[in-house]
C-alpha positions as CSV (number, residue, x, y, z in Angstrom):
1,M,25.8,56.7,73.2
2,A,28.3,57.8,70.9
3,D,30.2,54.7,71.7
4,R,27.0,52.3,71.1
5,F,27.1,53.8,67.3
6,R,30.2,53.9,66.7
7,H,30.6,50.4,68.0
8,A,27.8,49.4,65.7
9,G,29.6,51.1,63.2
10,T,32.3,48.7,64.0
11,W,30.4,45.7,63.2
12,A,28.8,47.4,60.1
13,C,32.1,47.4,58.3
14,M,33.0,44.4,59.3
15,L,29.6,42.6,58.2
16,A,30.1,44.4,54.7
17,A,33.7,43.2,54.5
18,L,32.5,39.8,55.0
19,I,29.3,39.7,52.3
20,G,32.1,41.4,50.4
21,S,34.5,38.7,50.8
22,Q,32.0,36.3,50.0
23,V,30.9,37.8,47.2
24,W,34.7,38.0,46.0
25,A,35.7,34.6,46.8
26,D,32.2,32.9,44.7
27,E,33.6,34.8,42.0
28,A,37.4,34.4,42.2
29,G,37.0,30.8,43.7
30,G,34.1,29.1,42.3
31,A,31.5,28.6,40.1
32,A,28.3,30.5,41.4
33,R,25.3,28.0,42.6
34,V,22.2,28.5,40.7
35,P,19.5,25.9,41.3
36,L,19.4,22.8,38.9
37,L,16.7,22.8,36.1
38,P,15.2,19.8,37.4
39,K,15.3,18.3,33.9
40,Y,19.2,19.0,33.4
41,R,19.4,16.9,37.1
42,E,17.1,14.1,35.9
43,E,19.0,13.4,32.5
44,C,22.6,14.4,33.8
45,A,22.7,12.9,36.9
46,A,21.2,9.7,36.2
47,C,25.0,9.0,34.8
48,H,27.4,11.0,37.0
49,I,26.6,14.2,39.1
50,A,25.1,17.3,37.6
51,Y,27.8,19.5,36.7
52,P,26.8,23.3,37.9
53,P,26.4,24.9,34.7
54,G,29.5,27.4,35.7
55,M,32.0,24.5,35.9
56,L,32.3,25.3,32.0
57,P,31.9,28.2,29.4
58,A,28.7,28.2,26.9
59,A,31.1,26.9,23.9
60,S,31.8,24.0,25.9
61,W,28.6,23.0,27.1
62,Q,26.9,23.9,23.3
63,R,29.5,21.0,22.3
64,I,29.1,18.5,24.7
65,L,25.2,18.5,23.9
66,A,25.9,18.5,20.4
67,T,27.9,15.4,20.8
68,L,25.3,13.5,23.3
69,P,25.1,10.2,20.6
70,S,28.8,10.0,21.8
71,H,29.5,11.6,25.1
72,Y,32.7,10.5,26.3
73,G,31.9,6.7,24.7
74,T,28.2,6.3,25.6
75,D,25.4,7.3,23.8
76,A,23.6,10.0,26.0
77,S,20.9,11.1,23.0
78,L,18.1,13.5,24.5
79,D,15.3,14.7,22.0
80,P,15.5,17.7,20.6
81,G,13.6,19.5,22.8
82,T,15.0,18.6,25.8
83,V,18.6,19.1,24.2
84,S,17.2,23.5,23.4
85,A,15.8,23.3,26.8
86,L,19.3,22.3,28.2
87,A,21.6,24.1,26.0
88,G,19.1,27.7,26.7
89,W,19.1,26.9,30.7
90,L,23.3,25.8,30.4
91,S,24.3,28.9,27.9
92,A,22.4,31.2,30.5
93,N,24.4,29.9,33.7
94,A,27.8,29.0,32.1
95,A,31.1,30.6,33.3
96,T,31.6,34.1,31.9
97,S,34.7,34.9,33.4
98,G,37.7,34.0,34.9
99,R,39.4,30.5,34.6
100,R,36.2,28.5,34.3
101,S,35.5,31.1,31.0
102,E,38.1,29.4,29.0
103,P,37.7,26.0,27.4
104,P,39.7,22.9,28.4
105,P,40.9,20.5,26.1
106,D,38.0,18.0,25.1
107,D,35.2,20.3,27.2
108,R,36.6,18.0,30.0
109,I,36.2,20.1,33.4
110,T,38.8,17.6,34.9
111,R,41.4,19.0,32.1
112,S,40.6,22.9,32.7
113,A,43.2,24.9,34.1
114,W,41.3,25.7,37.0
115,F,40.5,21.9,38.2
116,I,44.1,21.2,38.0
117,R,45.2,23.9,40.2
118,K,42.6,23.2,43.0
119,H,43.5,19.5,43.1
120,R,46.9,19.8,42.5
121,E,47.8,18.8,46.0
122,V,46.1,15.1,45.4
123,S,48.0,12.2,45.1
124,P,47.7,10.4,42.2
125,A,47.2,7.2,44.0
126,V,43.9,8.9,45.0
127,W,42.5,8.8,42.2
128,K,43.1,5.5,41.3
129,L,41.1,3.8,44.6
130,P,38.6,2.1,43.7
131,S,35.8,4.1,45.3
132,V,36.9,7.6,43.3
133,R,38.0,5.9,39.8
134,S,38.2,9.1,38.1
135,A,39.0,12.9,38.9
136,A,35.1,13.4,37.5
137,N,33.9,11.6,40.4
138,C,33.7,14.4,42.4
139,A,31.3,12.9,44.9
140,A,33.6,10.3,45.6
141,C,35.7,13.3,47.8
142,H,33.3,16.0,47.7
143,A,30.0,14.5,50.0
144,Q,28.1,18.2,49.1
145,A,28.5,17.7,45.1
146,D,25.3,16.9,44.5
147,Q,24.4,19.8,45.9
148,G,26.5,22.1,44.1
149,D,28.8,22.6,47.1
150,F,32.7,22.1,46.3
151,N,33.8,23.7,49.3
152,E,37.0,22.8,50.4
153,R,35.9,22.6,53.9
154,N,33.3,19.3,52.9
155,V,36.4,17.6,51.6
156,R,36.6,13.9,52.7
157,Y,39.7,12.0,51.1
158,P,38.8,8.1,50.8
159,R,40.8,5.5,51.7
């Protein structure tokens, strides 16, 4: 009987370690996944993937929303009510700690320190492939990017 409890205790410790390591991995290695606001998906994913809000700090999202009429060379204007709703949701779910909490140059995810570190092994030739065209085209390599899943196990390099 004592062996059974000792064995159960070992499994409980292993399970706790796995759960704890997953929480740590999510906090240290990636933006926490939150369900996307339907209006955010509708408006933003019309042109590119709806980037998870935890990829940028709130200040970056606020500047992006404030400059939608000239959104990286495109007019992405939205009505004030939609902008307000998106601003609240993005701010509430933005990065608050770690490398993602540092605003990147020009508020571009692809110019952030964490993005560059995570993609340093990608050959410059990959970014130039017709199926990729840009580092902002996450879905070219991350098969589940549209679901907010950027796990390295799901990466497929295009040819």
